[in-house]
N, C-alpha and C positions, 0 to 999 in steps of 0.2 A: 919165823922165830920159833924155836923149840924151847918150851919151858918144862921143867921137871916138877911134878907135884908128888905128893905122897902116894898117889894112886898110879903114877906113870907119867908118860910124856904127852904133851899136847902141842899142836901147831897153831900159833896165833897169826892172824891176818889183820893188818891195819885197815880200818874203814876210812877211806880218804874223803868221804863227805863230812865226817865228824871230827877227824883228827887232822892235824897240820893245817888247820884253817887260817893260821897266821901267814901261810904261804899261798901264792897263786896255785891253782889246781895242778897244772902240769909240773910244778916243782915238788909236789908232794910225794911222787913216786920215789925220787932219789932220797928224799928226807926219810921216808919209811925204811928204805934199804939201808941207809946209813945207821939207823937205830937198831938194825938187826932183823927186821921183818923180811921174810922171804915170800910172803903172800900179801895181796891187797884185795879189798872188796870195795865196791860202791854201787849204789842203786842204779844210777843212770849214766851209762857211757855215751849216750846218744847225742850229746852236745858236740862231740868230736867224731870225725870219721873213724871207723873201726881200725883202719890201717894206722892212723895216728896214735890211737890208744895202744896198739900193739908195739909201735916204736918206743913209746914211753916205758912199757913193761920191759921190753928187751934191753933198753938202755940202762934201766935200774937193776935188771937181773931179778925181777920178782914175777910171781905167778898171779894171774887173776883168779880169785877163788869163787866169786859170786857176783852176778848182776841181777837186776830185776827186769821184768818185762816193762815196756814203756807205760807211762801214765798220761793222762790228759794234762792240759795246761794247769799251772799252779792256781789253786783256789777254785778249780772247777769241780763238778760232781764226779768226774772221772779221773781226778788227779791221782788217785790211789788204785786205779785199775777199773776194768769193765766186766769182770767175769760174772758178776751177779746181775748184769743188766741185759734182759732179753733182747732189747732193740739194738744192742751194740755187738752182736756176735761177729759181724764182719770186722769191726774195729779190733775186737779181742784177737781174732785170728791173725790179722795183720801185725799186731804187736808181738805175738808169739813168734811169728816168722822172722820179724826183725831181730828179736832177742836171740834166736837161734843162729842167725847170720853173724851177729856180733860174737856169740859164744864160739863159733867156729873159728873166726879170725883171731880171737884173743886166746884160744886154747882154754876157755873157761868151762869147767866141768859141771857147774850147777847154776840153774836159773830159778830165781824166785818168781813164780807166777802170782802176781798181786791179785787179791780177791776184789778189792774195791768196796765201795759202800753199797748197801742194799737200798735200791730206790724206794722211797716212801710210798709211791703210787703203784707199786707192784706187789702182788700177793707173795708173802714170804716163802710159801712152798714152791711157787713158780720160780722165784728168784734162786732158791737153793737148787732146784732141778736144773736150771740154766747153768749154774756154777758147776755142778757135777758133770754135765754134758761137755761144758767147755774144758774142764780139766781132763776129761777122757780124750778129747781131740788133741789137746796140748801134749798129753802123754804119748800119743801115737807119733806125733811129729818129733818129740824129744828122743823117743826110743830109736827112731830111724836115724837121728843125728848123733846118737851116742852120748846124749846129754841127760842128766837127771834134773828133775824139777822138784822144787820144794814149795810148801804151802805154809803161810805164817798167819797166826791170829794176833791181832793188835788189841791191846787192853781196852776195855770198854770205858774206862775213865777218860781216855784221850780221844777215842773214836767210837762213840756209842752205836753208830750205825754201820760199823765195819761188818762186812758180810759174814766172815767166819766167826762163829760164836766162841770158840776155844781151840786150844791146841789139840784137845781130844777129838773135836770135830774134824780138824785137819787130818789127824791120824786115821779117822774112820773113812774119810774120803780117799786118802792115799791107799789104804788097804783094799777098798772096794774097787778102785780104778786099776791100779797096777803098782803093787808095793815094791817092785824091783826098780821102777822108773820114777815113781812119785814118793816123796817123803815129807817129813816135817822139818820146818825151820824152827828150832827150839830157841827162842829168845828169852834168856833168863830174866831180863828186866820186865818184859811184858808178862811173863809167868808169875813173877812176884807181885806185880801190881794187881793182876786179875784174881788170883786165887791163893797164891803162896804155895807152900808144900813143894818147893822147887825140886829137891832131890828125889822125893817120892815120885813125882810126876815124870821127871826125866827118866828114871829107871823103868817106869811102866811103859813109856813110849819109846825107849831106846832102840828097839829093833827097827823102828821106822824113821829115826832121826838121821837126817843127811847133812844138816848144817846147824851150827850153834853160834849164837851171838850173845855178847855180854855187855852189861852196864849195870851200875848200882842204882838203888832206889832209897830215898827220893833224889831227884835232881838229875838222874841219868849221867852221872859222872863216872870216872874210872872206878874199878873195883877197889873197895876199901874206903870209899867216901860216903857210904851209906849203911844200910841195915843188913845187906845180904852177906852171909858167911862164905865168902868166895873161896877161902882156903879149903873148906869142906866140899863146896859145890864142884870146883874144878878137879879136886881129887877123885870125886865119885864119877865125874864125866870120864876122866882118864881111865879109871878102874873098870868102867863098863866095856872097854875095848873100842870106844869111838875113835875113829882114825881120820875123821875129816878136819876141816879148818874150824877154828874158833874165831869169829870175827869180832874185833874190838869196836863195837858200834856205840861208842860213848863220847860225850863232850868233855874233854879235859877241863878240870876245874881251874887249874892255874898254869896252863900251857901244856902242849903235848909232850915235849921232852921231859919236863919236870914231873909230869904225871906218870911217866913210865916206871917210876920207883915202886909202883904198886906190885910189879912183878916180883921183885926181890922181897918186898915186905910180905906178900901173901904166899909165895912159893918157897922162899928161903927158909 
């Protein structure tokens, strides 16, 4: 879905984990396409064979914009990834290889390599060094596969032990490892919760931003349901020359279809 802001055009992708949850998962692709979305994203495609996900994409006529690397089982210490865990290096590498396989089958250009929690019993410096080493290895695999990877910081209110301290830290790692292959996933919601100054921080990090996600705060609903001035944020994102996807990673307040009126309200 192409939207026009005062700063230029942006491409929106529907996040099928958060949107169209009133429908069975496999029906969400067609629903997103019917609403005008040409791209979709969701964290975990691994519950279905890669070939089946590709069938759903092709049938709906949409592009897969983003997937995450696999996490551990729900509720486990590794549910959000293993990149900060020294004892889980083999698990991390297996996850990256699996994600790149899915990316190849799906035609997916960007993989979010999840950082995961920092283990409480591991020295913070060792955990961070493990992370940087893991990202360096992942970057080499992604580069060979023609895929870009992105790093995302989760706000500390919701995940105080999440490994990445900030989007600025993510940018520093990307720049040190391989800024052509590794970039920042700039999630406007997490940025607002953690430090605010969303536009200033976006513009400072813009050269390294390879994916954007949006939701409002508080509540993580669609833009226009909270405090973030999305008419200005999206205009500045567009004006920056950003040409990637903008993932709608929000929980619709009153139904997905009804909630899409934010687009006309904010960009019209």
